[in-house]
C-alpha positions in Angstrom: 17.0 37.2 -35.9 15.9 34.8 -38.6 14.4 31.4 -37.2 13.8 28.4 -39.1 11.1 26.0 -37.4 9.1 23.1 -39.0 6.1 22.5 -36.9 2.9 24.1 -35.7 2.8 27.3 -34.3 1.3 28.0 -30.7 -2.5 29.4 -31.0 -1.4 32.7 -29.6 1.4 33.5 -32.1 0.6 36.3 -34.7 2.8 38.3 -36.9 5.1 40.7 -35.2 4.7 39.3 -31.7 7.7 38.3 -29.5 8.2 34.5 -29.1 10.6 32.4 -27.1 12.4 29.7 -29.0 14.5 26.7 -27.9 17.0 25.3 -30.4 20.5 25.9 -32.0 22.4 28.8 -33.5 24.1 28.2 -36.7 27.5 29.9 -37.6 25.5 32.3 -39.8 23.2 33.2 -36.9 20.0 31.4 -38.0 18.2 29.7 -35.1 17.1 26.2 -35.8 14.2 26.1 -33.3 12.9 22.8 -31.7 10.1 24.6 -30.0 8.3 28.2 -30.4 6.5 29.7 -27.6 4.3 32.8 -27.7 5.5 35.5 -25.6 3.1 37.4 -23.1 3.2 39.6 -20.1 2.9 38.6 -16.5 -0.6 39.7 -16.5 -1.9 37.1 -19.2 -4.4 34.7 -18.0 -5.6 31.9 -20.4 -9.4 32.1 -21.2 -10.3 29.0 -19.8 -8.8 29.8 -16.2 -10.4 33.4 -16.6 -13.9 31.9 -17.0 -13.6 29.6 -14.0 -12.1 32.4 -11.9 -14.9 34.5 -12.6 -17.7 31.7 -12.2 -16.1 31.0 -8.7 -15.9 34.7 -7.7 -19.7 35.3 -8.9 -20.6 32.0 -6.8 -18.9 33.4 -3.5 -20.3 36.7 -3.8 -23.9 35.3 -3.9 -23.4 33.1 -1.0 -21.9 36.0 1.3 -25.2 37.6 1.1 
């Protein structure tokens, strides 16, 4: 499907990746997107959150000894 979007794409966006878009569809099946979101699987975790969890797990492991 052809999508027209004017704006900044998400950091996780890359060529050939699935995306979720919100907008309107024209009669000739072109999507005019208001928003583009990078699509990822349910196991994805942002790097910032992963680092905080890893730090907390290491802290808990040290205090359990």
